[in-house]
Structure formats: structure tokens, C-alpha cells
N, C-alpha and C positions, 0 to 999 in steps of 0.2 A: 265459755267453759267447754265448748265442743273441741275435741282434739284436732279437728280440721280447720278451726277458726284461723283465718288469715293465710291459709295454705292453698286455697283453691282459687284459681283465676276464673271468676264468674263470667268473664267475657270470652272464654274459650273452653267450651264444654263438648265432650263427645260421650256417647253412651255405648256400652258393649254388653251384649247379653248372649247367653248360651241356652239352646234348646227352647224351653218356654220363655226364658229371658230374652232369647233372640226375637221372639214375637213381641214381647213387651216393649223392647226399645223402639220398634217400629210404631207401636201404638202410642208410646210417649211422644215420639216425633210428630205424630198426627195431631195429638191433643195440645202440644206445646203452644201453638199460636192462637188457640181458641180462648174465648172468654167465658164460654158456658159448656157444660157437659152435653154432648150431642144426644144422649139418651134421656136426659132430664134437664131441661134448660133452667130449672130453678136452682140448680147447682152451679155456682160461679167458679171460674178458674182465675188464678193470678200467677200464671207461669211466665211465658215470654222469655225463657232463658235463651242465651246466645248459643244455640245448639249448632255446632259446626259439622257433626258427622255421627253416623250410626254404624256400628259393626254388629252383624247378626251371625252367630256361630251355630251352624246346624239347627236353624230355627224351625219351630212349628209355625203354622199360619192358620188363621180363621177360628181359633178357639174363642176369641172375642172379635166381634165386628161392630163398629159404631153404626147404630141404626140398621144393623143387619146388612151392612154393605161392606165390600172390600175396603181395607184401611188405606186411605190416601195420605201420602207423605209428599210435601211440596218443598222444593228448593233446599234439600238437605243432602249432603254427600252420603252415599249409602254403599256399604260393602257387605256381602254375604259369602260364606264359605261352607262347603259341605263335602263329606267323604263318600266314596262309592260303596264302602262296606259298613255304612251306618245301619245298624240293626234295630235302632229305636225309631228314628225319623227316616224312613227308607226312601222317601221322595225328596228331591231338592226343593223344599217348600219355600226357601228363601227367595226363589225366583218368582213366586207369586207376589211377594211384597215388592221385589225389584220392578215388576211390571206396573206397580201402582206408585212408583216414585216419579213425580212430575218435575221437570226442570224448565223453568220459564225462560231462562237465558238472561235474566236481569244481572246476575253475577255468575261467575264460573262455578259450576257444580258438576259432579260426575256420579255415576252409579256403576257398580261392578259386581260380578259374581265369579267365584272360583270353585270348580269341581276338582277334587283331589282323589285320584285313583289310589286305593289302598288305605285311605283314612277311615276311621270309624266315628262314632258319636262322642265317646267319652274321653278319648285321649288328647283332645285339644286342651284339657286341663289336667292337673296332676292328681285329682281326687277320684274321678269316676272310673278310671281304669278301662279294661278291654271288654268287659261284659256289659253290652248295651241293653240287655233285656233282664228279666227277672232271674235271680241267681240260678235256680234249677233249670232254667231254659238255656243257660249258657253252654250246655253240652253240645247243642246243635250248631253253634257258631263256628265259622271257619277262621279261627284265631290265627292259624298259621299263615294266612294271606295278609294279615294286617301289617302295615308299615310299623317300624320301630316307634314307640310312643314319643321318644325325644325328637325323632325326625319329624313326626307329625306336629309337635309343638314348635319346631323350627319353622315350619311353613307359617304357622300363626305369628310367630315373632317377626318374621320378615314382612308379611303383609299388614299386620296390625301396626307395626312400627312405622312402615312407609305411609300407611293411611293417615296416621296421626301427625307425621311430619308434614304431609300435604295440607291437612285441614287446619292445623295449628300454626305452622311456620311457613306455609306457602312454598314448600319444597316440591315444586311441580316436576322437578327432574326425576321423581320417583313414579310419575304417572305411567310410563311405558310398561312397568311390570303388571299393572292392572289391565292394560290392553292385551298383553301377551306375556304369560309367565316365563317364556323363554328368555326374556330380558334379565330375569333374576336367577339364571341357571347357576351362577357361581355360588349362590347362597342357599340353594334348595336341595332336598334329597332327590335322588334319581327315581322319578316316577312320572306319571302322565297327568297333565292338567288341561282343563278346558276353561278358557277365559271368556266371559261376557262383559261387555263394556259399552257405555255410551256417555256422552257429555254434552254440554251446551254448545260446543263447537260443531257438532254434527248437524248437517242440514238434510233432513229426511226427504227422500224422493218418493218412497213407497214403503208403507208399513202395513197395508192391507186392512186397516181398521176404518177406512173412511166411509164405506158403503158395502153393499152386497154384490156389486158388479166386479167380476174378476179382471175386467179389462181397464179399470180406472187406476190412477195413481193418487197418492196423497197430494203430490204437487198438482195443483189445479191445471187442467188441460192436458196432462200427461196421459198416454195410453200404453197398455201392455198388449203385445201381440205374440202369440205362440204359433210355431210352425213345426209340423211333424212330431209333436209331442204325443206320447201314448196316454198320458194322464195329465190333467191340469185343473186344479180347483183350489179354492180358499177354505181354510178350516180354522176352528178354534184351537188354541194351544193348550194341551193338557199334560200335566205331570201324572205320575202314578195315582196321586190322591187329590190333586188340586187342578183347578182351571187357572190359567195365567192371565185371564181377562184381556187377552190380545188375540189377534188373528195373524195367520201367515199363509203363504202360498205353497202348496204341494205340487211339485213338477216331476214327471217321470218321462223317461225315453227308453226305447228298446229297438235295436236294429231289426228284430223280428217283426216289429210293428211297421216300421218304415225304413227303407234303405237310404232315405234322404236324411241329411244331417238335421237333427232337431235343434230348435232355437227358441229362446225367449227374449223378446226385444222390449226394452223400455224406451218408448219414444217420448222425448221431452218436449214441452210446449214451446221452447225457445232455447237458444244457446245458454249453457250452464258452464260455470268454471269452478275449479277446486284444485286441491293439491293431492287428495287421496280419495279413492273409491272405498267406502266402508260398507260392510254388510254382515249380517248374522246368518249362519248356515248350520244345518244339521242334516245328517242322513235320516231316513225314516223307513220303517219296516212296513212297506206296502208293496203289492204286486206292481210290476212295471207295465203289465199289459192291462188294457181296459177290462173291467169286469164283464162286459157284454160282448167280448171279442167274438165268441163263437155262436151267439144267439141266432145270427142270421142263417146258420146251417142247421138249426134244430128242425126236425120233422122231415128232412129230406133223406132219400134212400142212401145217398153216399155221404151223409154228414160225418160219419166217423172217419172216412178217408180224407175229407176236406178240412177237418178240424186241425187247428194248429197244434203241433207237437209240444209237449211240456218241455221246458228248458230247465235242466239241472245246473244251477249257477254255482253250487258248492258254497263254500264260505264266502261271505261278502268281501269284496275287494275295495280298497280306497278308490275314491272317485276324483277325477280331474276333468276339467273342461277349459275352454278358452273364453276369456273376457275380451270383448271387442268394443272399442270406442269409435264413434263416427262423428266427424265435425260438420259444421254447417255447409261445407263445400262438398260433402260426400266422401272425404278422405278418411281412411281407417287406420287404427293402430290396435295391436292386440297383446295380450299377456296371459299365460296360463294361470289358473287358480293356484297351482302348486308353487308359484313364485312366493306365496305366503306359506301354504301348506296344502297337501291333498286333503280331501274330506274323508275322514275315517268312519267306519261303521259305528253303530251305537255301542256304548259300553255295556257289557253284560255284568251287571252289578248284583251279585248273589252273596249276601253276608253269611248265609248258612252253608253247611258242608254239603248239602244235597238239595237239588232243586225241588224235590217233593216236600221238603221242610219249609220252603219259602212261601209265605202268604202273598207276596207281591209279585208283579211282573218283573222280569230281570232287567228290562231296559226302559228308558224314557228319553224323550227328545231333549237334548242339551245343546243349545245354540252356542256356536263359537264365533267370535268376532274375527273377520278377515279384513286386512288393510292392504290395498294395492296402490302404491304411489304412482301418480300420473307420469312422473319422470322415469319410471321403470318400464313403461310400455314401449314395445319396439316401435321404431319410427314409422314402420309400415309405409303407407303412401307418402311420397315426398310432399312436404309442406303441411303435414297434419298439424292442426292447431288445437292444442290442449285447452285453450281458453274458450273454445266455441263448440263444446260437446253438445250434440243434439240427440244422441242415441247411445244407450248402453245395452249390449247384447251378451247373453250367455249362449255360447255355441257349444253344444254337447258333442264334441268331436274326439274326445280322448278316452272315453270309456264306452264300451259296447251298450251297456244298459245301466240304469241307475234311477234312484228316487231320492229326492231331496226336499227339505222344507226350508223355505226362505223367508226371512223377516228383516225389516229395517235396512233397506237399500238406501244409501245416501252418499253425500259428499262431505268432505271435511277440509279445513284450511291447513296451512302449514303447521308442523309440530313445533318448530322453533326450539325454545328452551325446555319444552315439555318432553322431548324425546328425540328419536332419530340421531343424527350426528351431534346434536346439541345436548343429548342426554348424558348425565354423569352420575356415578354411583354415590358420590359424596366427596367431600374435599380430600379424603384420604383413601378413597376407593372402597370403603368399608360398607357393610350392610347397614340398613337403616335402623338398626337396633344396637345396643351396647354389647355386642357379642362378636368375637372374631370368627371368621369362617374361612376354611381352606377352599381353594377354587376346585370346582368339580367339572366334569365333562358337561357340555351343553345338554339341556333336557331334550330327550328324544321327542319326536312328533308323536302325537296321540295315536294309539292303535286300539 
């Protein structure tokens, strides 16, 4: 008698939730394979649905935690989306769940996050509107900076449609838009996007979670060596409101600290091969000089004269540097990071009209995925062998100073039918949803 009787394919299920529902779908994915309730084992479960994927729209996180622990999701495709002008959930809390999605590699799975500059909390649906807070608090919101509501829903249509095509119909040709939103430029409004992505094809070399030694790599036997860096340490990853349950490396360089080129070298335990170098990077708002730079001068008569002058760097500039590969014979090849994109400063996300009205910090670390194909590296030394890479180096030679936070350095195999030259939009070139789109200019790099 149920109106959905016979209309639901129980072998292909996905869950989509918005806000508190965005957290709930992650919890449902965590509970789905269990036979008993983790907080009370006397309560039995009989779920085991064939859950192919989860979409979390501007989710909260941590309002419920099984056994007061972060919610673990295993081997389920996961996508989360968030807007920079979300005045309800102001932190990209979906990335906290993203960090707790584990991919075993038994079957192909992926996880992805998309940050949309100009989007708010409510306009992903047609009901909640542009007032993300209580009605009388709406006067403080910067409504004039919001993207058009239909354009915001267009972003959802493209990415939700593509996600479901992948997980239900194995349309992997849509995967590139999750690795980098620029692949979907023809279908999306003109704004800025930050894409985070990883999948079971990624082979992690360093994720900085293995121990407390900053010189070790996740790959056993690998070592990390820094030269002429002004700062270098590992730290936990924090959003405005949440911890991401992962760690990363903070690296800074400054020509005022050393006139020698700063480097960070990842020395591999043996020759490694792959088709792409993949990593997740963000700028970070820290001083580029060591905090104790001038302590050695304290108490001396001419300390003021010998102290380093303060540097007025003005507005942060995009960062660029050289990625250098070394093979087992010592031959080298290099490629600038900007082959993919320069690294732009943190997004200043202030949903309210004035900063003094804003209860949260205006910025947070948002990692972006970078992909550098081995085939694009300059030949460099004659005979360089891309199948025998023994060292990956970040050579900070293109920006005078900078501070970055680095996570998930790794290698990946060929894209094949999933992207690159093999990627196709669809049989007729249309977007992955039943909606015609006129071609737009390519999406600009994030600023």
C-alpha cells in the first residue's frame, strides 16, 4: 500500500541530507553495516542496505557521536558541499566527516568536498531562502554578496547529478569535476571553487598522521628533510569550530631569514612510479619568521639596532614554487606548482555586513587538491626516468616568502576513462542533469 512500493531499487541507494540532515546521512552510513547500536548493544539493527553514496549539504558535525567518538564511515562514496557565506553553519564542518571516511581499496570509492564562494546555507533548496539566521537577525547579513539562488542550486544540480551518475551508473567520466571544478566550467556559474578529493587509486606517501616525528613519512622508510626553512612543524587540522582528526605539515620560508633557497625534500625508501603527483595544499595565516628570531639579541646594548626590521608584506599574494623529481640515477625534472594553479590566500568569508557583527573568524584552512602529471614535467636532465623516482622536492624559488600547510602527498595511476583526454561530458555533451546549459567562460582560478 505504500506509494513507493515497487518504485525503489533497493540495490542502489544514496542518501542526501542538508544541514542537520547532512550530519544524519553520515551517521546513517556509519550505522548501516552494524548489527547492534554502538551506544546500547541490547538494541539490534537489521539494516545492511546497499548504500552507494552520501551527499552532505552544508552539514553540521558532532551533534551525535557514536560512543562519543568521531563518526567513522567506511567504503561509501562521500560528497560534501559548503558555501563561503553560510551564516548558519559558518565552518565547513562537512570536512570533519570527510576526514573520517575510510577507503579500504577493495572496490573503487572516492570522497570529495566542494567549497563555493558566494553560496549561503539555505539557497541550496527552494524553501529556506537567503536568511540563514533567525528572522530579526537577518538585517546584519550581507545579502548583496550572495550568489543568485538559482545559480547556487545549479551548482547542486551539476554535482549531485554527476555524483549519482557515478555511484548508480558507474559513469566515471564525471569524476574529474570532483577533482577540480574547472572541468565543469561550462555548466557552472562564474564564481570560485575549492575542490578536495581522494580515492582508492591514490597511493599516500605522506599524510603526517603516522607518528610525532616530523622527519618521517607514511611510506615506511621514507624521510623528510628541510633546508633553509624559516618554520617547519606538524599540527592538527582545525576548522573554525571543529577538529579534522588529521594532521598536516606547516612550512614557511622567507628570504629575510635565509638568502639560500628553501627546500622540503621527501626522500623515498626506493624507486617509486606513478602517472601523477597528487597533494592537498592550503595557505595558512602564520608568521613566516621564527617566533624566537630576535631572542638572542635581548639584553644587549645594541639589541634594537641588531633586531630584524619588520617586513610590511601588504595584501597576501598567490604563492608558487617548483616541484622537482629526482630519479635513482640522480637525474632531475621539474615543474612549477602553477602548472595546475598558484596557491591563493585564505578566503575571507564574512557572511555579515561588518566584521564586528561576525562571531566567527573570517578564515579557515581549506585544502585544495593539486595534480601534476609526470608527463608534464620538463625533461630536465637527459635520460630522466619517471618510473624510478626516489625523491620529490618542493623548491621555494618563485615567491620571496610564504607559509603553507601540506597534507596527503601521494602518487596516482593513469586517469584513463575517468578523466584527462579520456574524459567526456556525456554522449551529447550535456551536463549530468536533465537541464540544458549554455557554455560559460572557464572558471577563474580561486582568489
